[in-house]
TORPA-4810 file (N, C-alpha, C, O; in nm, 3 decimals):
<nodes>
NODE_1_0.114_-0.127_0.006_-0.010_0.004_0.013_0.074_0.121_0.011_0.104_0.197_0.102_M
NODE_2_0.110_0.120_-0.123_0.257_0.238_-0.127_0.199_0.396_-0.156_0.110_0.377_-0.239_E
NODE_3_0.205_0.517_-0.133_0.177_0.593_-0.197_0.006_0.624_-0.174_-0.053_0.672_-0.271_S
NODE_4_-0.056_0.601_-0.071_-0.153_0.598_0.009_-0.186_0.757_0.088_-0.108_0.852_0.089_N
NODE_5_-0.306_0.751_0.141_-0.331_0.820_0.260_-0.359_0.786_0.382_-0.435_0.839_0.464_L
NODE_6_-0.263_0.653_0.390_-0.277_0.576_0.557_-0.219_0.662_0.673_-0.106_0.709_0.679_I
NODE_7_-0.330_0.674_0.776_-0.245_0.754_0.845_-0.192_0.666_0.984_-0.135_0.709_1.084_T
NODE_8_-0.236_0.514_0.946_-0.184_0.449_1.073_-0.162_0.339_1.094_-0.221_0.268_1.012_A
NODE_9_-0.092_0.273_1.180_-0.030_0.144_1.161_-0.141_0.056_1.266_-0.079_0.062_1.372_I
NODE_10_-0.247_-0.009_1.292_-0.310_-0.050_1.369_-0.236_-0.127_1.463_-0.153_-0.195_1.402_P
NODE_11_-0.228_-0.150_1.616_-0.127_-0.247_1.662_-0.206_-0.372_1.691_-0.151_-0.440_1.778_S
NODE_12_-0.301_-0.416_1.651_-0.347_-0.522_1.645_-0.277_-0.612_1.478_-0.316_-0.725_1.449_E
NODE_13_-0.195_-0.549_1.406_-0.114_-0.591_1.341_-0.045_-0.719_1.351_-0.055_-0.823_1.287_I
NODE_14_0.027_-0.684_1.447_0.102_-0.803_1.502_0.019_-0.973_1.534_0.080_-1.080_1.530_N
NODE_15_-0.072_-0.963_1.552_-0.184_-1.076_1.533_-0.233_-1.170_1.406_-0.288_-1.280_1.412_Q
NODE_16_-0.200_-1.102_1.303_-0.174_-1.128_1.164_-0.063_-1.244_1.087_0.005_-1.235_0.985_I
NODE_17_-0.084_-1.354_1.189_0.029_-1.436_1.167_0.089_-1.478_1.014_0.196_-1.532_0.987_T
NODE_18_-0.012_-1.436_0.932_0.057_-1.505_0.813_0.130_-1.396_0.741_0.167_-1.441_0.633_F
NODE_19_0.167_-1.262_0.758_0.215_-1.196_0.705_0.352_-1.172_0.717_0.411_-1.151_0.823_L
NODE_20_0.409_-1.175_0.592_0.515_-1.182_0.581_0.622_-1.028_0.524_0.735_-0.993_0.555_S
NODE_21_0.517_-0.969_0.428_0.592_-0.847_0.368_0.487_-0.749_0.414_0.371_-0.769_0.449_R
NODE_22_0.541_-0.663_0.409_0.456_-0.504_0.495_0.506_-0.373_0.398_0.623_-0.340_0.409_L
NODE_23_0.438_-0.316_0.325_0.495_-0.237_0.252_0.399_-0.112_0.273_0.279_-0.120_0.249_I
NODE_24_0.462_0.005_0.319_0.358_0.076_0.359_0.433_0.263_0.295_0.402_0.379_0.324_L
NODE_25_0.513_0.218_0.224_0.563_0.378_0.225_0.513_0.479_0.155_0.433_0.440_0.070_M
NODE_26_0.533_0.614_0.160_0.519_0.733_0.138_0.347_0.729_0.169_0.259_0.720_0.084_S
NODE_27_0.335_0.737_0.281_0.186_0.730_0.310_0.187_0.864_0.438_0.289_0.928_0.461_N
NODE_28_0.075_0.885_0.498_0.071_0.961_0.586_0.124_0.954_0.766_0.140_1.044_0.848_A
NODE_29_0.138_0.826_0.776_0.122_0.736_0.881_0.197_0.827_1.011_0.308_0.879_1.000_I
NODE_30_0.132_0.832_1.104_0.171_0.912_1.258_0.183_0.797_1.359_0.157_0.678_1.338_T
NODE_31_0.224_0.849_1.463_0.267_0.750_1.582_0.374_0.686_1.581_0.476_0.719_1.522_G
NODE_32_0.354_0.567_1.664_0.515_0.507_1.644_0.454_0.336_1.606_0.342_0.290_1.583_T
NODE_33_0.548_0.295_1.614_0.603_0.171_1.557_0.507_0.052_1.648_0.531_0.047_1.768_L
NODE_34_0.430_-0.017_1.607_0.364_-0.118_1.652_0.450_-0.233_1.682_0.560_-0.211_1.631_P
NODE_35_0.448_-0.365_1.753_0.490_-0.488_1.744_0.429_-0.542_1.658_0.307_-0.545_1.641_D
NODE_36_0.563_-0.619_1.560_0.502_-0.689_1.444_0.487_-0.810_1.466_0.528_-0.852_1.574_F
NODE_37_0.424_-0.903_1.372_0.407_-1.071_1.386_0.543_-1.099_1.353_0.611_-1.038_1.271_P
NODE_38_0.583_-1.216_1.438_0.710_-1.233_1.483_0.793_-1.314_1.340_0.910_-1.346_1.320_S
NODE_39_0.654_-1.328_1.251_0.717_-1.457_1.122_0.720_-1.339_1.032_0.673_-1.365_0.921_D
NODE_40_0.768_-1.193_1.048_0.785_-1.138_0.901_0.868_-1.109_0.881_0.954_-1.086_0.966_I
NODE_41_0.887_-1.091_0.716_1.048_-1.090_0.674_1.090_-0.988_0.620_1.210_-0.972_0.596_Q
NODE_42_0.986_-0.888_0.588_0.995_-0.748_0.514_0.946_-0.662_0.565_0.826_-0.677_0.588_T
NODE_43_1.009_-0.533_0.606_0.919_-0.446_0.625_0.977_-0.294_0.564_1.098_-0.272_0.550_I
NODE_44_0.882_-0.205_0.534_0.937_-0.117_0.413_0.785_-0.032_0.468_0.667_-0.040_0.434_Y
NODE_45_0.889_0.080_0.608_0.795_0.190_0.585_0.840_0.308_0.618_0.836_0.363_0.728_I
NODE_46_0.895_0.356_0.489_0.984_0.471_0.485_0.870_0.539_0.426_0.761_0.502_0.382_S
NODE_47_0.955_0.695_0.444_0.850_0.817_0.401_0.708_0.866_0.448_0.612_0.907_0.382_Q
NODE_48_0.727_0.847_0.596_0.610_0.851_0.650_0.632_0.965_0.786_0.743_1.019_0.791_N
NODE_49_0.562_0.991_0.859_0.570_1.063_1.003_0.580_1.002_1.138_0.550_1.058_1.243_Q
NODE_50_0.644_0.839_1.120_0.620_0.804_1.221_0.743_0.840_1.333_0.863_0.831_1.307_I
NODE_51_0.684_0.883_1.463_0.793_0.929_1.582_0.797_0.779_1.663_0.758_0.664_1.640_S
NODE_52_0.874_0.860_1.784_0.900_0.792_1.886_1.035_0.692_1.861_1.127_0.753_1.807_G
NODE_53_1.061_0.554_1.890_1.164_0.504_1.929_1.161_0.377_1.859_1.044_0.339_1.870_T
NODE_54_1.221_0.299_1.800_1.278_0.170_1.750_1.230_0.146_1.894_1.252_0.211_1.997_I
NODE_55_1.124_-0.018_1.865_1.121_-0.095_1.983_1.248_-0.204_1.992_1.302_-0.259_1.896_P
NODE_56_1.287_-0.221_2.147_1.350_-0.321_2.131_1.320_-0.480_2.133_1.394_-0.571_2.168_E
NODE_57_1.188_-0.484_2.086_1.146_-0.577_2.031_1.145_-0.624_1.880_1.099_-0.727_1.832_S
NODE_58_1.216_-0.505_1.815_1.257_-0.538_1.740_1.329_-0.676_1.687_1.302_-0.749_1.591_I
NODE_59_1.423_-0.683_1.780_1.520_-0.772_1.761_1.454_-0.928_1.806_1.518_-1.029_1.833_G
NODE_60_1.328_-0.913_1.805_1.267_-1.060_1.812_1.162_-1.083_1.678_1.056_-1.145_1.670_N
NODE_61_1.227_-1.017_1.594_1.190_-1.049_1.431_1.290_-1.136_1.377_1.362_-1.089_1.288_L
NODE_62_1.309_-1.267_1.419_1.421_-1.351_1.355_1.437_-1.361_1.236_1.550_-1.364_1.189_V
NODE_63_1.326_-1.367_1.158_1.310_-1.418_0.978_1.340_-1.275_0.915_1.358_-1.260_0.794_K
NODE_64_1.343_-1.191_0.988_1.341_-1.030_0.917_1.466_-1.067_0.812_1.556_-1.148_0.831_L
NODE_65_1.440_-0.960_0.665_1.557_-0.995_0.581_1.562_-0.823_0.581_1.664_-0.769_0.623_T
NODE_66_1.452_-0.745_0.534_1.472_-0.574_0.499_1.383_-0.512_0.621_1.273_-0.552_0.659_V
NODE_67_1.452_-0.418_0.665_1.427_-0.322_0.757_1.423_-0.210_0.729_1.512_-0.150_0.789_L
NODE_68_1.345_-0.125_0.646_1.332_0.023_0.597_1.261_0.075_0.696_1.163_0.016_0.741_E
NODE_69_1.301_0.186_0.740_1.219_0.276_0.822_1.306_0.419_0.809_1.324_0.489_0.909_L
NODE_70_1.350_0.452_0.693_1.408_0.625_0.641_1.305_0.700_0.640_1.188_0.661_0.643_A
NODE_71_1.346_0.818_0.635_1.263_0.924_0.638_1.157_0.958_0.715_1.077_1.038_0.667_V
NODE_72_1.142_0.921_0.806_1.076_0.956_0.913_1.074_1.017_1.058_1.158_1.107_1.061_N
NODE_73_1.016_1.002_1.168_1.084_1.110_1.276_1.107_1.008_1.366_1.043_1.027_1.470_K
NODE_74_1.173_0.908_1.366_1.204_0.799_1.503_1.344_0.880_1.553_1.422_0.946_1.484_L
NODE_75_1.347_0.854_1.690_1.472_0.932_1.749_1.505_0.823_1.864_1.447_0.715_1.868_S
NODE_76_1.597_0.860_1.952_1.661_0.787_2.061_1.768_0.684_1.962_1.805_0.695_1.845_G
NODE_77_1.796_0.585_2.064_1.910_0.505_1.958_1.828_0.367_1.888_1.713_0.323_1.892_P
NODE_78_1.980_0.321_1.810_1.898_0.208_1.742_1.966_0.113_1.890_2.073_0.112_1.952_I
NODE_79_1.824_0.035_1.899_1.838_-0.067_1.992_1.959_-0.157_1.957_1.998_-0.170_1.841_P
NODE_80_2.016_-0.216_2.060_2.115_-0.323_2.052_2.063_-0.465_1.984_2.127_-0.532_1.902_D
NODE_81_1.913_-0.499_2.045_1.865_-0.634_1.975_1.893_-0.634_1.835_1.892_-0.743_1.778_S
NODE_82_1.919_-0.533_1.772_1.916_-0.583_1.613_2.031_-0.625_1.577_2.038_-0.640_1.455_I
NODE_83_2.154_-0.659_1.653_2.184_-0.771_1.666_2.150_-0.926_1.631_2.212_-1.003_1.558_S
NODE_84_2.046_-0.945_1.699_1.971_-1.077_1.723_1.937_-1.111_1.554_1.973_-1.220_1.511_N
NODE_85_1.874_-1.024_1.471_1.848_-1.022_1.349_1.961_-1.129_1.251_2.042_-1.075_1.175_L
NODE_86_1.956_-1.218_1.259_2.084_-1.260_1.184_2.030_-1.275_1.055_2.129_-1.273_0.982_T
NODE_87_1.948_-1.286_0.997_1.869_-1.300_0.854_1.899_-1.187_0.772_1.927_-1.188_0.652_M
NODE_88_1.886_-1.051_0.879_1.875_-0.923_0.800_2.016_-0.908_0.699_2.138_-0.921_0.707_L
NODE_89_1.911_-0.870_0.603_2.072_-0.842_0.455_2.062_-0.690_0.434_2.162_-0.633_0.390_S
NODE_90_1.943_-0.614_0.463_1.948_-0.487_0.452_1.839_-0.385_0.558_1.730_-0.406_0.611_Y
NODE_91_1.966_-0.232_0.553_1.907_-0.201_0.656_1.896_-0.043_0.658_2.002_0.016_0.677_L
NODE_92_1.780_0.034_0.640_1.828_0.179_0.594_1.701_0.257_0.714_1.578_0.252_0.716_S
NODE_93_1.824_0.342_0.823_1.708_0.406_0.915_1.743_0.580_0.868_1.723_0.673_0.946_V
NODE_94_1.788_0.594_0.746_1.849_0.714_0.697_1.721_0.833_0.728_1.600_0.810_0.737_R
NODE_95_1.791_0.963_0.740_1.715_1.069_0.759_1.586_1.091_0.847_1.482_1.141_0.806_T
NODE_96_1.615_1.040_0.992_1.550_1.055_1.091_1.627_1.101_1.241_1.741_1.145_1.228_N
NODE_97_1.592_1.097_1.329_1.636_1.163_1.462_1.709_1.132_1.539_1.737_1.185_1.646_Y
NODE_98_1.778_0.976_1.457_1.851_0.870_1.563_1.950_0.966_1.626_1.994_1.073_1.583_L
NODE_99_1.978_0.891_1.754_2.078_0.975_1.852_2.204_0.809_1.925_2.196_0.691_1.888_S
NODE_100_2.269_0.849_1.995_2.361_0.773_2.042_2.470_0.696_1.960_2.514_0.749_1.859_G
NODE_101_2.507_0.593_1.994_2.612_0.523_1.927_2.555_0.450_1.816_2.433_0.441_1.802_T
NODE_102_2.663_0.381_1.710_2.589_0.278_1.660_2.581_0.157_1.730_2.637_0.156_1.839_L
NODE_103_2.519_0.039_1.688_2.539_-0.086_1.796_2.650_-0.159_1.742_2.703_-0.168_1.631_P
NODE_104_2.668_-0.212_1.862_2.822_-0.285_1.860_2.832_-0.373_1.758_2.936_-0.376_1.693_S
NODE_105_2.724_-0.459_1.727_2.699_-0.596_1.680_2.597_-0.552_1.543_2.477_-0.524_1.553_L
NODE_106_2.682_-0.554_1.405_2.576_-0.567_1.276_2.560_-0.698_1.265_2.653_-0.777_1.284_I
NODE_107_2.415_-0.743_1.225_2.424_-0.910_1.174_2.529_-0.882_1.020_2.541_-0.795_0.934_P
NODE_108_2.590_-1.013_1.054_2.704_-1.049_0.958_2.638_-1.039_0.806_2.714_-0.997_0.719_Q
NODE_109_2.525_-1.069_0.774_2.478_-1.104_0.636_2.408_-0.948_0.571_2.329_-0.940_0.477_H
NODE_110_2.447_-0.870_0.626_2.410_-0.729_0.592_2.462_-0.665_0.488_2.576_-0.620_0.497_V
NODE_111_2.386_-0.648_0.369_2.516_-0.640_0.255_2.471_-0.435_0.239_2.520_-0.362_0.153_Y
NODE_112_2.385_-0.396_0.333_2.358_-0.275_0.296_2.284_-0.198_0.381_2.164_-0.207_0.403_R
NODE_113_2.397_-0.088_0.447_2.345_-0.012_0.559_2.362_0.182_0.544_2.444_0.270_0.518_L
NODE_114_2.220_0.159_0.581_2.251_0.368_0.532_2.188_0.416_0.717_2.069_0.408_0.747_D
NODE_115_2.253_0.444_0.775_2.229_0.545_0.857_2.253_0.668_0.853_2.250_0.722_0.964_F
NODE_116_2.276_0.733_0.767_2.302_0.883_0.696_2.190_0.963_0.751_2.083_0.904_0.766_S
NODE_117_2.196_1.078_0.781_2.151_1.230_0.774_2.060_1.156_0.946_1.938_1.142_0.938_T
NODE_118_2.117_1.125_1.053_2.112_1.114_1.182_2.171_1.191_1.295_2.201_1.305_1.260_N
NODE_119_2.189_1.173_1.379_2.269_1.220_1.483_2.353_1.143_1.618_2.377_1.165_1.737_Q
NODE_120_2.388_1.007_1.477_2.455_0.886_1.564_2.590_0.944_1.566_2.629_1.050_1.517_L
NODE_121_2.678_0.819_1.657_2.838_0.882_1.675_2.899_0.731_1.694_2.827_0.632_1.706_T
NODE_122_3.045_0.728_1.694_3.115_0.634_1.706_3.142_0.565_1.568_3.123_0.639_1.472_G
NODE_123_3.181_0.444_1.541_3.253_0.407_1.443_3.165_0.302_1.387_3.058_0.259_1.431_T
NODE_124_3.230_0.269_1.284_3.136_0.137_1.197_3.195_0.039_1.270_3.317_0.027_1.262_I
NODE_125_3.124_-0.043_1.349_3.151_-0.195_1.351_3.218_-0.267_1.276_3.226_-0.230_1.159_P
NODE_126_3.276_-0.368_1.310_3.350_-0.446_1.185_3.313_-0.562_1.229_3.367_-0.651_1.163_S
NODE_127_3.244_-0.603_1.314_3.167_-0.715_1.299_2.986_-0.683_1.294_2.907_-0.776_1.282_S
</nodes>
């Protein structure tokens, strides 16, 4: 549901057990990130107005391969639980208000990382 006028992600989304891909780019979504179904593999929620932090529970999505949260209003640190996402191959959180240090452990299979246009500090982890 890309480029629509969707304004919210219902908190009940985590009850959709068969959901594997969520594509909500370029909408008008506000509010915070909900908990997602544990079997989800792909999340594209860029170019919205989502605020708050990236929840620590994101690390429970062990089947996640793509996490695209770019161009929102997310703030706070990138949770350390991101290191639990061993299947993750693409991570973009560019153009938010994220702060703090980069996570010390980035999953090994990530081929694309984009942390640009935030207030993050530190060095890019070697592992």
